[in-house]
KEGU-252913 format. One record per residue: residue in one letter; chain; x, y, z of N, C-alpha, C, O, CB in turn. Coordinates in nm, 3 decimals, m for minus. Glycine has a CB too. Example, Ala and Ser with C-alpha at 12.3 -4.5 7.8 and 13.67 -1.06 7.14 Angstrom:
# residues 2
{A A {1.319 m0.569 0.780} {1.230 m0.450 0.780} {1.320 m0.330 0.780} {1.424 m0.332 0.846} {1.131 m0.447 0.905}} {S A {1.285 m0.225 0.708} {1.367 m0.106 0.714} {1.290 0.003 0.787} {1.341 0.114 0.804} {1.408 m0.060 0.572}} 
# end
This chain:
# residues 149
{M A {m16.458 9.217 m16.535} {m16.479 9.311 m16.712} {m16.649 9.261 m16.708} {m16.742 9.183 m16.690} {m16.352 9.216 m16.913}} {V A {m16.582 9.398 m16.744} {m16.726 9.567 m16.824} {m16.764 9.428 m16.968} {m16.695 9.370 m17.051} {m16.580 9.839 m16.946}} {N A {m16.971 9.426 m16.916} {m16.954 9.382 m16.982} {m17.038 9.458 m17.132} {m17.160 9.453 m17.122} {m16.968 9.268 m16.925}} {P A {m16.987 9.526 m17.264} {m16.939 9.580 m17.369} {m17.155 9.594 m17.343} {m17.199 9.674 m17.260} {m16.813 9.478 m17.514}} {F A {m17.239 9.517 m17.417} {m17.358 9.503 m17.398} {m17.471 9.533 m17.300} {m17.590 9.543 m17.328} {m17.353 9.423 m17.410}} {D A {m17.405 9.548 m17.164} {m17.497 9.604 m17.080} {m17.508 9.737 m17.108} {m17.409 9.809 m17.091} {m17.470 9.583 m16.950}} {P A {m17.629 9.790 m17.154} {m17.758 9.860 m17.115} {m17.700 10.059 m17.020} {m17.717 10.176 m17.053} {m17.856 9.709 m16.970}} {Q A {m17.632 9.991 m16.903} {m17.595 10.096 m16.807} {m17.411 10.106 m16.783} {m17.344 10.190 m16.723} {m17.682 10.051 m16.655}} {T A {m17.381 10.007 m16.842} {m17.222 10.043 m16.904} {m17.277 10.182 m16.988} {m17.295 10.299 m16.954} {m17.134 9.891 m17.035}} {V A {m17.294 10.104 m17.121} {m17.365 10.195 m17.269} {m17.362 10.337 m17.244} {m17.269 10.409 m17.280} {m17.542 10.163 m17.305}} {L A {m17.519 10.396 m17.149} {m17.582 10.481 m17.145} {m17.503 10.619 m17.039} {m17.503 10.741 m17.058} {m17.711 10.414 m17.111}} {L A {m17.439 10.535 m16.922} {m17.437 10.594 m16.811} {m17.260 10.654 m16.823} {m17.210 10.738 m16.748} {m17.489 10.480 m16.683}} {A A {m17.210 10.602 m16.904} {m17.019 10.628 m16.938} {m17.054 10.800 m16.910} {m17.153 10.867 m16.936} {m16.930 10.573 m17.169}} {K A {m16.913 10.836 m16.840} {m16.874 11.000 m16.798} {m16.884 11.042 m16.879} {m16.949 11.146 m16.891} {m16.759 11.054 m16.751}} {H A {m16.806 10.963 m17.004} {m16.764 11.063 m17.150} {m16.817 10.994 m17.273} {m16.799 11.068 m17.370} {m16.583 11.082 m17.181}} {A A {m16.886 10.858 m17.313} {m16.894 10.815 m17.389} {m16.997 10.896 m17.455} {m16.951 10.916 m17.568} {m16.894 10.705 m17.367}} {Q A {m17.080 10.938 m17.449} {m17.192 10.992 m17.496} {m17.143 11.126 m17.621} {m17.183 11.148 m17.735} {m17.280 11.045 m17.353}} {H A {m17.063 11.178 m17.553} {m16.970 11.302 m17.670} {m16.872 11.271 m17.706} {m16.804 11.358 m17.762} {m16.924 11.437 m17.629}} {V A {m16.808 11.116 m17.690} {m16.713 11.114 m17.774} {m16.741 10.954 m17.924} {m16.669 10.885 m17.996} {m16.566 11.102 m17.651}} {V A {m16.941 10.975 m17.884} {m16.997 10.898 m18.043} {m17.049 10.954 m18.073} {m17.103 10.920 m18.178} {m17.066 10.786 m18.077}} {L A {m17.093 11.115 m18.005} {m17.240 11.193 m18.101} {m17.123 11.304 m18.162} {m17.163 11.384 m18.246} {m17.421 11.295 m17.975}} {V A {m16.990 11.309 m18.124} {m16.925 11.500 m18.183} {m16.919 11.384 m18.362} {m16.898 11.463 m18.454} {m16.652 11.608 m18.069}} {H A {m16.930 11.239 m18.418} {m16.870 11.266 m18.541} {m16.980 11.234 m18.643} {m16.979 11.200 m18.761} {m16.738 11.184 m18.563}} {F A {m17.126 11.274 m18.500} {m17.214 11.301 m18.634} {m17.259 11.465 m18.761} {m17.310 11.481 m18.872} {m17.347 11.256 m18.566}} {P A {m17.201 11.552 m18.651} {m17.189 11.760 m18.691} {m17.095 11.757 m18.809} {m17.103 11.798 m18.925} {m17.089 11.894 m18.537}} {I A {m16.930 11.643 m18.680} {m16.870 11.652 m18.814} {m16.842 11.612 m18.999} {m16.789 11.663 m19.098} {m16.811 11.635 m18.775}} {A A {m16.912 11.497 m18.961} {m16.920 11.447 m19.113} {m17.064 11.550 m19.181} {m17.079 11.582 m19.299} {m16.958 11.239 m19.117}} {L A {m17.143 11.581 m19.077} {m17.228 11.606 m19.191} {m17.166 11.754 m19.255} {m17.163 11.789 m19.373} {m17.399 11.612 m19.139}} {F A {m17.117 11.831 m19.127} {m17.090 12.001 m19.184} {m16.995 11.969 m19.307} {m17.015 12.023 m19.416} {m16.993 12.127 m19.050}} {L A {m16.903 11.890 m19.289} {m16.755 11.886 m19.364} {m16.854 11.867 m19.502} {m16.847 11.929 m19.608} {m16.613 11.733 m19.313}} {T A {m16.954 11.748 m19.458} {m16.995 11.705 m19.639} {m17.045 11.863 m19.723} {m17.008 11.901 m19.835} {m17.178 11.561 m19.645}} {A A {m17.135 11.929 m19.632} {m17.191 12.063 m19.659} {m17.188 12.127 m19.736} {m17.263 12.154 m19.830} {m17.173 12.130 m19.609}} {V A {m17.000 12.192 m19.669} {m16.935 12.226 m19.745} {m16.851 12.175 m19.878} {m16.774 12.240 m19.948} {m16.894 12.260 m19.680}} {G A {m16.877 12.087 m19.885} {m16.831 11.981 m20.005} {m16.921 12.005 m20.149} {m16.916 12.057 m20.261} {m16.863 11.806 m19.946}} {F A {m17.012 11.921 m20.053} {m17.190 12.043 m20.140} {m17.211 12.109 m20.209} {m17.252 12.091 m20.324} {m17.266 12.137 m20.098}} {D A {m17.170 12.270 m20.117} {m17.179 12.362 m20.150} {m17.075 12.475 m20.166} {m17.077 12.597 m20.148} {m17.254 12.374 m20.097}} {F A {m16.981 12.384 m20.208} {m16.901 12.421 m20.258} {m16.875 12.333 m20.437} {m16.794 12.370 m20.522} {m16.805 12.414 m20.144}} {A A {m16.929 12.266 m20.445} {m17.006 12.162 m20.584} {m17.084 12.257 m20.649} {m17.109 12.271 m20.769} {m17.124 12.016 m20.538}} {A A {m17.131 12.344 m20.516} {m17.265 12.335 m20.625} {m17.242 12.450 m20.703} {m17.296 12.484 m20.808} {m17.430 12.343 m20.557}} {Q A {m17.128 12.518 m20.617} {m17.079 12.657 m20.640} {m17.032 12.692 m20.746} {m17.054 12.798 m20.805} {m16.997 12.695 m20.567}} {W A {m16.951 12.591 m20.784} {m16.858 12.495 m20.904} {m16.963 12.491 m21.035} {m16.974 12.543 m21.146} {m16.818 12.299 m20.842}} {T A {m17.019 12.416 m20.966} {m17.112 12.344 m21.096} {m17.235 12.415 m21.147} {m17.288 12.365 m21.246} {m17.174 12.200 m21.051}} {K A {m17.283 12.511 m21.101} {m17.435 12.586 m21.082} {m17.553 12.471 m21.133} {m17.609 12.467 m21.243} {m17.448 12.749 m21.198}} {K A {m17.578 12.346 m20.972} {m17.637 12.343 m21.043} {m17.677 12.303 m20.884} {m17.612 12.251 m20.793} {m17.630 12.292 m21.182}} {P A {m17.874 12.374 m20.897} {m17.896 12.383 m20.716} {m17.947 12.248 m20.647} {m17.961 12.213 m20.530} {m18.026 12.507 m20.670}} {V A {m17.970 12.185 m20.780} {m18.012 12.065 m20.580} {m17.907 12.013 m20.531} {m17.931 11.908 m20.472} {m18.119 11.892 m20.579}} {L A {m17.731 12.063 m20.532} {m17.600 12.014 m20.494} {m17.574 12.079 m20.356} {m17.506 12.033 m20.264} {m17.485 12.052 m20.603}} {A A {m17.682 12.258 m20.365} {m17.737 12.332 m20.252} {m17.818 12.322 m20.224} {m17.848 12.413 m20.147} {m17.744 12.424 m20.240}} {T A {m17.942 12.211 m20.249} {m17.997 12.207 m20.085} {m17.971 12.095 m20.013} {m18.008 12.071 m19.899} {m18.148 12.218 m20.066}} {V A {m17.845 11.965 m20.151} {m17.811 11.826 m20.041} {m17.690 11.943 m19.967} {m17.629 11.914 m19.864} {m17.721 11.621 m20.139}} {A A {m17.682 12.000 m19.999} {m17.575 12.141 m19.867} {m17.624 12.183 m19.794} {m17.573 12.193 m19.682} {m17.515 12.280 m19.898}} {R A {m17.776 12.241 m19.829} {m17.835 12.310 m19.689} {m17.970 12.162 m19.638} {m18.027 12.194 m19.534} {m17.938 12.523 m19.744}} {Y A {m17.999 12.080 m19.671} {m18.021 11.989 m19.587} {m17.952 11.890 m19.463} {m17.999 11.837 m19.362} {m18.051 11.941 m19.656}} {N A {m17.790 11.895 m19.540} {m17.690 11.836 m19.445} {m17.619 11.885 m19.288} {m17.572 11.823 m19.193} {m17.591 11.827 m19.530}} {L A {m17.650 12.089 m19.337} {m17.622 12.201 m19.264} {m17.755 12.179 m19.121} {m17.741 12.181 m18.999} {m17.637 12.356 m19.383}} {T A {m17.846 12.164 m19.186} {m17.953 12.140 m19.098} {m17.933 12.064 m19.020} {m17.913 12.098 m18.903} {m18.053 12.109 m19.142}} {I A {m17.932 11.952 m19.055} {m17.891 11.777 m18.963} {m17.781 11.882 m18.878} {m17.824 11.960 m18.793} {m17.784 11.582 m19.092}} {A A {m17.609 11.873 m18.921} {m17.505 11.907 m18.810} {m17.534 12.045 m18.769} {m17.450 12.101 m18.699} {m17.349 11.896 m18.858}} {A A {m17.662 12.122 m18.808} {m17.622 12.268 m18.645} {m17.702 12.180 m18.541} {m17.641 12.167 m18.435} {m17.729 12.498 m18.657}} {V A {m17.825 12.116 m18.547} {m17.943 12.011 m18.520} {m17.818 11.936 m18.445} {m17.762 11.983 m18.346} {m18.043 11.921 m18.674}} {A A {m17.791 11.839 m18.492} {m17.629 11.761 m18.403} {m17.548 11.845 m18.323} {m17.513 11.792 m18.217} {m17.503 11.705 m18.510}} {T A {m17.498 11.982 m18.348} {m17.446 12.033 m18.277} {m17.505 12.005 m18.116} {m17.427 11.982 m18.023} {m17.444 12.151 m18.332}} {V A {m17.641 12.009 m18.099} {m17.672 12.070 m17.923} {m17.654 11.947 m17.823} {m17.649 11.947 m17.700} {m17.860 12.135 m17.892}} {P A {m17.647 11.858 m17.899} {m17.609 11.732 m17.798} {m17.513 11.723 m17.777} {m17.482 11.693 m17.662} {m17.629 11.613 m17.822}} {V A {m17.394 11.748 m17.895} {m17.245 11.744 m17.836} {m17.226 11.841 m17.733} {m17.204 11.824 m17.614} {m17.135 11.772 m17.942}} {V A {m17.242 11.991 m17.828} {m17.255 12.072 m17.684} {m17.250 12.052 m17.548} {m17.173 12.069 m17.454} {m17.346 12.114 m17.675}} {V A {m17.388 12.001 m17.578} {m17.439 11.888 m17.382} {m17.344 11.848 m17.329} {m17.276 11.905 m17.243} {m17.531 11.720 m17.373}} {T A {m17.326 11.722 m17.388} {m17.263 11.576 m17.369} {m17.146 11.623 m17.289} {m17.103 11.602 m17.176} {m17.217 11.484 m17.518}} {G A {m17.089 11.739 m17.453} {m16.927 11.780 m17.354} {m16.945 11.836 m17.264} {m16.847 11.816 m17.191} {m16.815 11.867 m17.404}} {L A {m17.040 11.927 m17.196} {m17.045 12.045 m17.079} {m17.059 11.921 m16.972} {m16.958 11.937 m16.903} {m17.198 12.185 m17.082}} {L A {m17.114 11.830 m16.932} {m17.209 11.742 m16.856} {m17.072 11.626 m16.837} {m17.045 11.575 m16.728} {m17.377 11.684 m16.957}} {A A {m16.988 11.596 m16.978} {m16.798 11.488 m16.926} {m16.739 11.607 m16.799} {m16.716 11.580 m16.681} {m16.607 11.485 m17.134}} {W A {m16.727 11.729 m16.863} {m16.665 11.802 m16.795} {m16.760 11.805 m16.626} {m16.719 11.753 m16.523} {m16.648 11.940 m16.889}} {Q A {m16.845 11.853 m16.637} {m16.918 11.859 m16.504} {m16.892 11.696 m16.404} {m16.874 11.693 m16.282} {m17.103 11.886 m16.551}} {W A {m16.896 11.574 m16.499} {m16.924 11.415 m16.476} {m16.751 11.418 m16.459} {m16.733 11.463 m16.346} {m17.017 11.296 m16.631}} {Q A {m16.682 11.403 m16.491} {m16.530 11.354 m16.507} {m16.488 11.439 m16.491} {m16.378 11.431 m16.544} {m16.469 11.297 m16.612}} {L A {m16.503 11.558 m16.436} {m16.361 11.650 m16.355} {m16.451 11.691 m16.269} {m16.368 11.752 m16.202} {m16.259 11.792 m16.437}} {E A {m16.579 11.715 m16.197} {m16.622 11.759 m16.142} {m16.647 11.901 m16.119} {m16.686 11.971 m16.026} {m16.593 11.710 m16.093}} {G A {m16.604 11.919 m16.256} {m16.653 12.149 m16.265} {m16.496 12.164 m16.239} {m16.442 12.269 m16.273} {m16.803 12.272 m16.069}} {H A {m16.454 12.109 m16.207} {m16.273 12.205 m16.231} {m16.256 12.259 m16.360} {m16.273 12.231 m16.479} {m16.116 12.098 m16.222}} {K A {m16.198 12.384 m16.256} {m16.099 12.426 m16.410} {m16.034 12.367 m16.470} {m15.944 12.285 m16.451} {m16.011 12.506 m16.414}} {L A {m16.120 12.447 m16.615} {m16.052 12.404 m16.767} {m15.922 12.452 m16.840} {m15.936 12.567 m16.882} {m16.144 12.440 m16.865}} {K A {m15.796 12.396 m16.868} {m15.693 12.482 m16.870} {m15.625 12.393 m16.976} {m15.644 12.274 m17.001} {m15.618 12.517 m16.727}} {G A {m15.539 12.484 m17.031} {m15.467 12.352 m17.125} {m15.564 12.314 m17.258} {m15.656 12.387 m17.295} {m15.456 12.190 m17.016}} {I A {m15.538 12.227 m17.303} {m15.595 12.177 m17.411} {m15.754 12.178 m17.431} {m15.834 12.215 m17.516} {m15.548 12.055 m17.415}} {L A {m15.755 12.087 m17.242} {m15.926 12.069 m17.232} {m15.982 12.251 m17.268} {m16.076 12.279 m17.342} {m15.986 12.001 m17.021}} {L A {m15.907 12.338 m17.203} {m15.985 12.441 m17.310} {m16.007 12.479 m17.396} {m16.116 12.508 m17.445} {m15.990 12.505 m17.320}} {Q A {m15.846 12.493 m17.454} {m15.867 12.529 m17.647} {m16.024 12.452 m17.657} {m16.124 12.523 m17.653} {m15.706 12.415 m17.794}} {H A {m16.036 12.309 m17.671} {m16.128 12.208 m17.717} {m16.192 12.254 m17.690} {m16.255 12.270 m17.794} {m16.143 12.094 m17.697}} {L A {m16.267 12.326 m17.584} {m16.385 12.375 m17.479} {m16.436 12.460 m17.611} {m16.530 12.435 m17.686} {m16.335 12.477 m17.305}} {V A {m16.327 12.590 m17.614} {m16.396 12.719 m17.653} {m16.401 12.713 m17.794} {m16.467 12.794 m17.860} {m16.324 12.852 m17.605}} {L A {m16.309 12.583 m17.866} {m16.327 12.600 m18.032} {m16.440 12.504 m18.088} {m16.462 12.494 m18.209} {m16.177 12.558 m18.117}} {G A {m16.514 12.429 m17.982} {m16.635 12.351 m17.924} {m16.727 12.433 m17.990} {m16.804 12.410 m18.083} {m16.656 12.340 m17.755}} {V A {m16.700 12.544 m17.915} {m16.898 12.626 m17.912} {m16.838 12.698 m17.980} {m16.909 12.795 m17.954} {m17.009 12.710 m17.763}} {V A {m16.721 12.762 m18.089} {m16.638 12.840 m18.181} {m16.701 12.774 m18.270} {m16.772 12.831 m18.352} {m16.481 12.844 m18.183}} {S A {m16.680 12.603 m18.265} {m16.739 12.583 m18.395} {m16.925 12.562 m18.447} {m16.996 12.602 m18.540} {m16.661 12.460 m18.426}} {S A {m16.946 12.465 m18.309} {m17.091 12.521 m18.326} {m17.185 12.650 m18.344} {m17.299 12.652 m18.390} {m17.128 12.489 m18.246}} {C A {m17.125 12.734 m18.307} {m17.201 12.932 m18.320} {m17.164 12.865 m18.489} {m17.259 12.833 m18.561} {m17.065 13.159 m18.222}} {L A {m17.023 12.851 m18.539} {m16.992 12.874 m18.689} {m17.060 12.827 m18.775} {m17.078 12.869 m18.890} {m16.884 12.837 m18.727}} {I A {m17.117 12.701 m18.705} {m17.196 12.598 m18.784} {m17.323 12.626 m18.824} {m17.375 12.608 m18.934} {m17.208 12.484 m18.719}} {W A {m17.380 12.682 m18.700} {m17.482 12.773 m18.716} {m17.529 12.895 m18.808} {m17.635 12.927 m18.863} {m17.476 12.808 m18.629}} {L A {m17.389 12.951 m18.799} {m17.410 13.049 m18.853} {m17.427 13.053 m18.976} {m17.514 13.135 m19.008} {m17.345 13.111 m18.826}} {V A {m17.376 12.996 m19.063} {m17.321 12.926 m19.188} {m17.521 12.837 m19.229} {m17.595 12.889 m19.313} {m17.133 12.774 m19.127}} {W A {m17.564 12.711 m19.147} {m17.706 12.715 m19.159} {m17.801 12.851 m19.169} {m17.839 12.871 m19.285} {m17.744 12.646 m19.049}} {W A {m17.832 12.917 m19.104} {m17.882 13.068 m19.119} {m17.826 13.152 m19.267} {m17.916 13.198 m19.339} {m17.818 13.157 m18.974}} {M A {m17.710 13.168 m19.303} {m17.705 13.265 m19.406} {m17.749 13.114 m19.533} {m17.772 13.147 m19.649} {m17.515 13.373 m19.417}} {H A {m17.753 13.032 m19.513} {m17.844 12.910 m19.598} {m17.982 12.957 m19.543} {m18.054 13.039 m19.599} {m17.805 12.719 m19.553}} {F A {m18.001 12.912 m19.459} {m18.195 12.901 m19.456} {m18.244 13.071 m19.493} {m18.356 13.081 m19.544} {m18.277 12.845 m19.239}} {R A {m18.162 13.212 m19.468} {m18.230 13.334 m19.486} {m18.226 13.309 m19.597} {m18.330 13.350 m19.649} {m18.190 13.462 m19.444}} {G A {m18.110 13.225 m19.727} {m18.130 13.255 m19.901} {m18.227 13.168 m19.896} {m18.326 13.233 m19.928} {m18.001 13.221 m20.029}} {S A {m18.259 13.061 m19.876} {m18.350 12.954 m19.961} {m18.462 13.026 m19.884} {m18.478 13.118 m19.965} {m18.329 12.756 m19.943}} {R A {m18.552 13.053 m19.787} {m18.638 13.134 m19.773} {m18.736 13.250 m19.888} {m18.845 13.265 m19.944} {m18.570 13.182 m19.692}} {K A {m18.589 13.315 m19.868} {m18.656 13.455 m19.974} {m18.582 13.447 m20.149} {m18.541 13.516 m20.242} {m18.586 13.653 m19.883}} {A A {m18.601 13.335 m20.111} {m18.548 13.304 m20.261} {m18.391 13.324 m20.321} {m18.328 13.274 m20.415} {m18.632 13.395 m20.349}} {E A {m18.358 13.432 m20.207} {m18.231 13.438 m20.329} {m18.110 13.427 m20.339} {m18.096 13.335 m20.258} {m18.216 13.527 m20.380}} {S A {m18.025 13.445 m20.370} {m17.884 13.357 m20.395} {m17.881 13.347 m20.267} {m17.954 13.390 m20.178} {m17.740 13.417 m20.472}} {L A {m17.759 13.268 m20.270} {m17.702 13.302 m20.159} {m17.528 13.347 m20.165} {m17.441 13.289 m20.231} {m17.735 13.182 m20.074}} {P A {m17.506 13.485 m20.060} {m17.456 13.540 m20.103} {m17.285 13.467 m20.120} {m17.280 13.370 m20.044} {m17.497 13.651 m20.042}} {K A {m17.164 13.484 m20.186} {m17.033 13.458 m20.221} {m16.953 13.468 m20.091} {m16.862 13.386 m20.078} {m16.985 13.554 m20.331}} {Y A {m16.977 13.572 m19.979} {m16.851 13.553 m19.899} {m16.920 13.425 m19.786} {m16.865 13.390 m19.682} {m16.788 13.728 m19.813}} {R A {m17.024 13.382 m19.827} {m17.033 13.227 m19.718} {m16.941 13.149 m19.734} {m16.919 13.089 m19.629} {m17.153 13.124 m19.734}} {L A {m16.854 13.110 m19.842} {m16.756 13.045 m19.854} {m16.640 13.022 m19.818} {m16.577 12.917 m19.812} {m16.748 13.048 m19.911}} {P A {m16.603 13.160 m19.787} {m16.460 13.209 m19.652} {m16.479 13.148 m19.568} {m16.408 13.059 m19.521} {m16.442 13.355 m19.575}} {I A {m16.655 13.216 m19.508} {m16.717 13.182 m19.358} {m16.667 13.047 m19.361} {m16.555 13.023 m19.316} {m16.897 13.193 m19.331}} {E A {m16.780 12.906 m19.434} {m16.736 12.782 m19.454} {m16.640 12.727 m19.418} {m16.634 12.619 m19.358} {m16.730 12.762 m19.541}} {L A {m16.541 12.806 m19.455} {m16.388 12.691 m19.496} {m16.364 12.746 m19.299} {m16.355 12.659 m19.212} {m16.196 12.777 m19.690}} {V A {m16.359 12.856 m19.275} {m16.326 12.890 m19.152} {m16.379 12.835 m19.066} {m16.305 12.780 m18.985} {m16.335 12.994 m19.128}} {A A {m16.520 12.826 m19.048} {m16.606 12.659 m19.028} {m16.506 12.543 m18.980} {m16.470 12.502 m18.870} {m16.676 12.591 m19.197}} {A A {m16.477 12.508 m19.107} {m16.428 12.395 m19.158} {m16.299 12.379 m19.048} {m16.286 12.310 m18.947} {m16.394 12.409 m19.326}} {L A {m16.207 12.481 m19.119} {m16.100 12.435 m18.999} {m16.181 12.468 m18.849} {m16.223 12.372 m18.786} {m15.934 12.541 m19.009}} {A A {m16.196 12.580 m18.807} {m16.216 12.503 m18.684} {m16.290 12.421 m18.592} {m16.278 12.402 m18.471} {m16.205 12.546 m18.640}} {V A {m16.407 12.355 m18.719} {m16.416 12.196 m18.629} {m16.320 12.092 m18.691} {m16.327 11.971 m18.666} {m16.585 12.115 m18.640}} {A A {m16.219 12.156 m18.782} {m16.068 12.043 m18.785} {m16.009 12.043 m18.691} {m15.972 11.936 m18.642} {m15.951 12.063 m18.876}} {V A {m15.976 12.193 m18.621} {m15.879 12.139 m18.477} {m15.934 12.086 m18.422} {m15.883 11.978 m18.396} {m15.820 12.214 m18.378}} {T A {m16.118 12.118 m18.341} {m16.152 12.162 m18.264} {m16.135 11.972 m18.231} {m16.093 11.931 m18.122} {m16.275 12.276 m18.272}} {A A {m16.187 11.856 m18.374} {m16.237 11.762 m18.369} {m16.051 11.673 m18.268} {m16.038 11.604 m18.167} {m16.315 11.721 m18.549}} {H A {m15.914 11.750 m18.403} {m15.799 11.732 m18.348} {m15.753 11.728 m18.199} {m15.710 11.623 m18.150} {m15.744 11.808 m18.399}} {L A {m15.763 11.864 m18.114} {m15.746 11.860 m18.004} {m15.847 11.794 m17.898} {m15.861 11.830 m17.780} {m15.721 11.969 m17.990}} {G A {m15.918 11.685 m17.968} {m16.047 11.620 m17.886} {m15.974 11.463 m17.900} {m15.980 11.371 m17.818} {m16.241 11.643 m17.978}} {G A {m15.902 11.466 m18.037} {m15.841 11.289 m18.091} {m15.712 11.352 m17.931} {m15.824 11.391 m17.897} {m15.732 11.251 m18.364}} {F A {m15.655 11.375 m17.871} {m15.570 11.406 m17.816} {m15.611 11.394 m17.705} {m15.529 11.338 m17.633} {m15.524 11.499 m17.847}} {L A {m15.731 11.430 m17.639} {m15.817 11.423 m17.508} {m15.855 11.305 m17.532} {m15.806 11.276 m17.423} {m15.936 11.523 m17.478}} {S A {m15.892 11.214 m17.566} {m15.953 11.090 m17.632} {m15.849 11.004 m17.599} {m15.864 10.898 m17.537} {m15.986 11.095 m17.793}} {G A {m15.727 11.057 m17.648} {m15.602 10.941 m17.654} {m15.581 10.834 m17.811} {m15.510 10.734 m17.823} {m15.646 10.821 m17.509}} {V A {m15.680 10.908 m17.925} {m15.638 10.869 m18.005} {m15.533 10.958 m18.082} {m15.482 10.898 m18.176} {m15.730 10.827 m18.056}} {N A {m15.495 11.071 m18.068} {m15.380 11.144 m18.086} {m15.259 11.181 m18.061} {m15.178 11.262 m18.106} {m15.396 11.196 m18.083}} {A A {m15.265 11.036 m17.905} {m15.188 11.076 m17.814} {m15.049 11.018 m17.845} {m15.038 10.900 m17.878} {m15.242 11.044 m17.687}} {P A {m14.935 11.107 m17.833} {m14.804 11.063 m17.962} {m14.739 10.879 m17.904} {m14.767 10.840 m17.791} {m14.611 11.231 m17.942}} {G A {m14.675 10.811 m17.981} {m14.613 10.733 m17.936} {m14.754 10.645 m17.995} {m14.761 10.523 m17.979} {m14.552 10.753 m17.783}} 
# end
């Protein structure tokens, strides 16, 4: 039986890091989008600030998630060509990460120039949230969480 507290088991599992780390940018980004919509609706700048901080951490957190996802592919599948749900998950994961960084950049640029944030960011945030949700859904199938039955 494997010891769940053995550091080697925890740190060197072939895919465990990706599965654990992926939840942080998902939660942070979706929370940031919620705060940004609330800030737009209530006109409270403090909510926009909270959204910006969540976006910053979410964007930074995507880097180790993408890296560990690529490493899991190399270790678990030994670099074989991807197909099906795994390929879709990889492509959508990269797209999601890019969209998160785009949304962060719009907020960062708006805060640096002391300008109001552009209204077109809200549809982009919704598209990004949808991309994140679909990517997470596919990841759930890959991990067995969303498996049928």
